[in-house]
C-alpha positions in Angstrom: -24.8 -18.4 1.7 -21.3 -19.1 0.7 -21.8 -16.1 -1.9 -19.3 -13.3 -1.3 -20.3 -9.5 -1.0 -18.4 -9.4 -4.1 -20.8 -11.7 -6.0 -23.8 -10.6 -4.9 -22.4 -7.0 -6.5 -22.3 -8.9 -9.8 -25.1 -11.8 -9.6 -28.0 -10.8 -6.7 -30.3 -13.6 -7.5 -31.8 -12.5 -4.5 -32.4 -9.7 -1.9 -32.3 -11.6 0.8 -28.2 -12.8 0.1 -27.6 -8.8 0.1 -28.6 -8.9 4.0 -26.5 -12.2 4.1 -23.2 -11.1 5.8 -21.5 -14.4 3.8 
């Protein structure tokens, strides 16, 4: 995923994205 950790904190559409370091 191209989503940064900052984006994940703001908008986490999927819990799996939290596991992705990217």
